[in-house]
N, C-alpha and C positions, 0 to 999 in steps of 0.2 A: 515384292513391292518397290524395293531400293529408293523410295522416298528422299529429295534433296533437303527435305526440311521436315521438323516434326512439332508440331506446337502442341503441347498439355496445356488442358484447363483444370483448374485445381478445384472448382467449383460446378463449372457447368458451362455450355456454350450460350445458355438464355444468361448467366451474371456477367458472361463478356460482352453480350449485345448491350443490355442495361449500361454498364461500364462505360462504353464506347459512347454513349449520349449523356454521359454525365457534364457538367460543365466543367470548364478547366479548374474552378476553384475548387471543386467539389474531389477533382483526380488527385488535386494535391495534399488532400488530406491524410494522415495518416490511419490506413484503414483498422488496425488495431486499437488504436484510441477512440476513431468513432465508434467501433463496435463497443468498446466497453463503456463508452458514454451511453450509448444507447441501453445497454443492458440497464446500468445503472438507473437511469430514467424509468425503466419499465419495472424494476424488480427492487429496487432501492427505495429509501423510506424519504431521502431527502435530494431533491434534483441537483444544489451546485455544492453538496456536503465535500465531495471528492476534488475540487479545485480547492477549496477553504483547506482541508487537511494536507495536502500537496505543501501548500505555504507554510502552514504550522509546523510539519516536521522538517521542513528546510536547513534548520540551523543543525539537525544531527548529521547530517549530510556536509556539512559546509567544510571545505579542503579536503572532501575525501578523495581516494585514489581510485576510486572504482572506474572500469572501464564506460567510455563515453554512451553505450549501448543501454546503460542500465537506467540513466534518466527517463526515457520512455516508460520503462520497465515500471519504476517507482510511479510514475504519475497513472498509466494503467491499473497499478494495486491501488491507488486511492480511489478512481473510480469506482472500482469493483470489491471495494472492501466492507461495503455494507449489503450485497446481494444475497447473502443465505440468512438473512434477519429474519426471514419467516420460518425456517426450519426449528424444529427442536433444538434447545442448545446442545446437547450430547452428539447430534449431529451437521452442526452448521459449519465443522471445520470439512467433514468429508463431503459435504454438499458444495462449498464451496470449491474445493480441490477438483472434484468432477466436472464443474463448468468451463476452468479453463484448460486443463489436461484433454478432455474431450469435446469441447466446444465448438462451433463452426466459427473460429476465429483466422483473419487471415493476416499476413504482416507478423506472424510470430514462427520460430521453429520450435523444436522440442526444447532448446535451453531455454528459451522464453517462457515456455507455458512451465516449466519444472520452478523457475524462479518465482514468478508471479504466485502459482500453487503453494509451493512454501511458505511464501509471505503470509497469503490468506490462511494457511493452516494456524501460524504463529497467532495471525490476528482474532481468530474464532478460540483460540486455545486447545488446538488440536494435540496430539500425542505425534513426538517427533518419531515414532517408532511402528505407526500404522503402515498399511501396506502403501497405501497414497503418498506418503509424507517420503517413505523410500523411495518410492519412484521416480518423486520429483528431485529428491538427493541426488538420485545416480545419475540426473541428466545436469548435473552441476559439478566445476569446481571448486575445492575447498571454499575459496575465495568468495565464490558466489553464493554457495550456502550461507557464509557469514553475513553478507551484506543483505540478503534474504531475510535472515531470521531480525538483525537489525530492523530493517524496514518493517517488518511484521511485528515487533515488539514497539515501536515508535507508532504505529497506527492503533495497536491495541489501547495503549494508552490516553491516544488521541481521542478514540470513541467513547472510552471511561469518562474523559475530562468533558468532553462536548455534550453526551446526552443524544447526540445526532444533531444538533443547533451550533450555527455560528456564532450565537451571542456569548457563550461559554467560554469558546476559543480565543476572543478576543481579550479576557480577562485574564487567562492562564498561557504562558509564553516558557517554551524550550529554549535553553541556551547552554553552549558547550563552551568550556573555558578551559582550555589545555586537557588535562587528567580530569576533568570535573563536569557533571551534569547537573544543570538545574533548574527547577522547575518555579518558573517565579508567576505570583498569584497577586492580582490586586487588590489593596486593603479593601474590607468588606466583603472578598468572596472565599475567605478562609474556609469555609464549609465544603468547598468543592473537594477540597485535600481531604479524603477520607482514607480507611485502612487499604482501601482497593487501589486506588491513585497510587497511595505510596509504595505498595507492591509491586505494580506496573511499572513505576518510574526505576525502582530498583533492579526490575528484571531488564529494563531497556539499557541502563547505566551497566550491568553486568554483562552484558550481551557486546557492550560496545569497552570493556576492560574501565570503565570509569565508577568512580564513586559519584554519589549523587546527594541531593541536597533540596528542599523546598524553601523558597524565599518568598517573603512579602515584601511586595513592592509599596513602600510609603508613600513616596514620590519620583521625581526624577531624578534626586541625588542623593536618596538613602535607600537602602533595602536593608532589611532585619530578617535573618534566619530566623525560621519558626520551628523548622523540621530538619534532622540531616540524618 
């Protein structure tokens, strides 16, 4: 045939025509983030939870040397972090990884899928030696694996603290200082920090090679360490 030009459509001619008729504003949206948000609204429990979790975990990545492309993956993972909640606890990690590895997302490549998939596995307490987890790791560099595991551990802690609501996230904050990670709790909300929260905080700190403690915020000028 010897064509001068070949055009490949990733989803189909119909989708291309639909995209052509979108508003300029819609065309500027990140297709992966838009799809992740839509999936979260359909399958998640709380519409705005992903955005609030992104803000909550921000101190963990402050000053991070991670590549710039990861920021959108952090956000997408936050939006998708609750999509497997309807599944049986023993299979939530597998279900979440299946969604990102084989879902009809655009705007992401194999590496991106592996990164988000590995983080979702960590959020849901999945084994790092499962077939899908190994597949995710095979798509990433050593540094990308590390960042995905840190992200997953941070969101796993955030989910436990919040119980899926924004109210408790406002009462508990993550702070990173040097080689130390602090979970700061407002006075009167100490019961939020149970054994599970402590274990997940330590797991996050271990991933970051930091020590950790829980501190009670009495007021703006005084903090008292209550657990460490």
